[in-house]
N, C-alpha and C positions, 0 to 999 in steps of 0.2 A: 654266548658259551664261552666260559673263562681257560686260558692257554692250555691249559694242563687238559684237557677235553680235545681241545684243538690238537695238541701233540698225537692225542691218539687217536682221535680221526684222519688225521695225515697221514698215516705210517700208510706203509706198501703193504700188500699181504704178501706171507702170512701174518707178520707182524700186527696189524691193523686186529685183527681177530684174537689175537692169543692175549694182546692188551686188555682189549674187550673182555676175555672171560678171565684174566686174571684182577680188574676194576671188580666185577661181581662176585669173586671169589673173598675179596679182599675185602669189601667195603660190607659183605655180607656176617663176615665172621666179625668182625671187630667195625659194628656201627659207628663208633665215636669219633674214628679217623677223619681228616679235613683234607682233602686234596688240593693243593699247590699247585702251585708251577714256581721250581727253584733251580736252580744251576743248569735251567734250559732245559730239563723234564719234569715230570710228574713225580710228585713228593709227598706226602701221606706224613701227617702231623697228628701229636696225639697229645693234649694238653699245652699247643704251644711249642712244643718239642720233635726234632724229625724223627720219626719211626722206619720209615721203609719207601722205599723208589721203586719207580719201572722208568725202564732204559732201555733203549733200540741202538747200541753202540754205531756209530758210522762205521760202514764198511766192514761187517761182523753180521753172520746170520743169526741172530738169535736175540730175545728179550730176556735182561735180567732183572727180577725181584731181589734188589739189594737190602739188608737189611743195616740199621745206621746202627753201630757201636753192639755188635753180634758177639763180639768176643764171649759176651756173657748168655750166647742162647747155649741151649744143652740139647736139642733135639734134631734128629737128622743134618748132623754136620756133616757126616758123609757124603750126603750129598750136594754140599753147598760149596761154591765155588772162591774161590780167593785170589789167586794170581799175583802175588805180589803185594796185594792189599794188606795193611795192617790192624784194620779196627774193621771195613767192614767186608757181608758175607753174603753172595744171593746165590740164590735158585736161577738155572737159566733153563731157558726156554728156544728149542729151535722150529718146531711146530707145533700146534693145538695137540695132540696127542702125547708129546711131553710131559704137559700140564699134571699132575698127581695134587687134583682138590686135595686129600686130605695128611699129604706132605705139607701143603702149603698153609693148611688148615691148623695143623698141627705144629709148626713151626710159629704161622701169624699169634696164636694162644701165647707161645711157650714167650715173645716176643712182648707182648702182652704183658703178662707176667712179671718179666723182668724189668718193666717199664715205672710197672706197679710197686714192684719193690725198693724203688730208689736210685737202681743202678744206672740210673740216666739223666737221675734229676740234678 
């Protein structure tokens, strides 16, 4: 088992279940992604470049799906959180019920299109 998978499986509930569900959606939507362990969190890479990450912040009651260079994303920006970050935005999930699969898939597809247009290269 790689360190990214260990991170996911070592989380307390409900975060472990949230992370597992997010992992399934992310990997089913963009199968070309490679799951790595960077910056002490699970990080997905596409073509060797950062794509998105999963994070359970210490002392915070949620899971973030953060998107690298999200300034170029155009869908569902009203549902994304920045909280003082200039470059990254994230979708935040407190419970399994907070996961809107359609929103996540559409943001992932938008991020994929942005990546292949050359914005992140």
